[in-house]
N, C-alpha and C positions, 0 to 999 in steps of 0.2 A: 584382460582389462588393465589399463594403466593404474597404478596405485595412487589414489587421490591423497593429496597432502592436506588433511583437514585441519581447520583452526579450532580445535576443541577448547582452547583457552580464551577464545574471544569474549565469552561472557565475563570471565574473571578480569580480563584486561580492559574491555570497553563497556561491559554491561549489556552486550548484544548477543543474541543467538546467531550463530552462523547460518546463513541461508544458502541453499544449494540451488544453482540454476539448472532446471530440469529440461529445458527445451531441447538442448543439444546433447543430452545424455541418453543412453539407452535405458530401458527398464532394468536391465541387469546391473548397470552401473549405479543406478539410483538405489536398488535393493542393497547392494554391497555397502554403499555409503551410509544408508540408514541403519544397517546392522552395526556399523562402527560407531555411529552416534549412540545407539542403544547400549552398546558395550561400554561406552564412556559415560553412561548415565547422563546423557545430554539430550535435550529436546531436538528433534529433527524437523526442519522446515525445508520443503522443496517447492520452488516456484516454477511457474510456466510448464505445467504438466498436461499434455493432451489426454483426453478421456481414455483412449485405448491404452496408453502407457500407464495411466493411473490404475486401470483394471488389472494390468499385468503385475504391477507392484503390489496391489492389494491381495491378489491371489497368492503371492509368495509371503507376504507379511500381513496377516489378517488384522493386526493391531493398528495398522495405518488408518488414519482418518482422511478421507477424500473431501476436500472443500471445493465443490463444483464451481460455485460462483467465482471464487478466487483463482481457480486453476492451480491449486496448491495441494500439497500433502503435508501432514504432520504425523510424527511418531513420538509418543510420549504425552504425559499429562500437561495440559496447559495450566499456567498459574491462576490462582483465584483472583478475582477482581475485587478491589477495595470498594467499600461503600461510598456513596456520594455521587455527584454529577460527573459524567465522563469528562476528562481533561482535554480530550481532542474531539473536534467535530470534523467529519469528512463530508464535503459537499460535492455534488456533481451537477454539471449542466444538464444532463439527460440520462435516461436509463441505459443508453448505449455505453455509458462509462462504467457500468456496474462492475465489471470484472476488475477494473483498476481500483475502484472504491473497496471492493471485497479484499483485494490483495493487501492494501494498506491497513484495512481493519484487522485482518488476520495477523499481520506482522506485529501490530501493536498488541493484539490479544496475546500473542506468544510471550510478551514481556510484561503481562499483567496490567496493561493499560486499556481502559474501557473507551469506547468510541461511540459518538452520537452521529449516525449517518443521516444526511439530508439529501435526498435525491430530487432531481428535476427542479432545480432552482436556477436554471440558466437565464441569461440576459435577454433571451427572446421573449420572455414574460417577466420583466423585472419585478413586478409586484410579488411574484412568488418568493423571490429572495428577500425583499423588504419585509414581507410578512413574518419571516423567520428570524429577523435580527434579534428580537428579545430572547429567543431560544439559544442564541450563540453566546450570550453574555457570560455564561458560567464556564465556557471552554477557555483553556489557556492557550491553545494552539489550534489553528484552522488549516486543513488541507483542502484545496480546491482543485477538482479534476474537471477538465473541459477540453472538448475537441473543437471542430470547426475553426473559428478565428481565435478561440481561447481567451475570451474577454472576461470570464467570470472572476479569476483571481484579481485582476486589476480593479474591477468594480468593487469587489469585496474589500480590497486594501484601501479604497477610498472611503469606506463606510465604518470600519471597525478598527480598534487599536491593537488587536492581538497579532502576533507573528503569523504570517500566511505563507504556506508552501504551495506553489502552483505546480500542477501535474498536467502537462499537455497530453492529450489522448488522441490516438490514431483513428479518429472518427471524422468524416466529412467528405464532401464532394470534391472532385477535381483538384483545384489548387490547394486544397487542404493538405495534400501531399503526405498522407499517412501520419499526420500530426506535426509536420515540420512548420506549417503556418502558425499553429497554436504555440509551438515552442518559440518561434521567432517573435510572435506577438507578446508573449509573457516576458521574454528577455528584454524587449524594447519598451516594457511598461513604463508609464509615467508615474506610477504609484511607488513612492520611495520605500525601500526595505523589503520588497517582495522577493522571496526565495523561490527558485525554479529548479526542478529536477528534470531528468531526461524523459523522453516520450514513453508513456505507459508505465512509468517506474513508480508504482504504488509502494513497493517495498522501500525504495530509497527515500520517498517522502516520509514514510513511517519512521525510518531511522533518524531522519533530520528532526522530526517532531520529538522523538525520544531524547535526542541530545539537548534540544531546547528545554524540555521539561526537567531534565536532570541538571541543567546548568542554571536553573532559577535560584 
């Protein structure tokens, strides 16, 4: 195994836990990296881990927690959540966006940030979103995950004043092109101030929200 150069001082420098991309690493590589996180008394977060790979890691490290919906692993105790309304709401156009919502939620949870998840509020039934607007008032930052044409963040940005982070999701027929249509639609949004991250990048959206919260 190539010796990974881990950023164990990222929390001290940026206030962020280092996340390990698991999709293109072997189970053996992930196990070795998590052992180094544990030795450094640092929380380990691994994203994009397939179920069979997660099982292999868990067999070697029984203390690992498998977060199936998020396709992630953690090793170490998650910080306690403060009382009060969650400062971040994560919305999704449909339940097919669930894994991206779960990844963003877990990434924030690793930093002691509570999340209010709102599923199935896509623009195909706009009344579903409008009914939830009062619920969003207490959130400081909103993350909106959407596939297909990716209209949810634009609609949301025209209705509420909070910072909004759009996450294009790789869900949709034909010309949806694995999330590229949603990405292009969000980047071309007429709603001013909309922030957009890469396709399926729930972790990146969570870290953008974290920076916004700490910059207030």
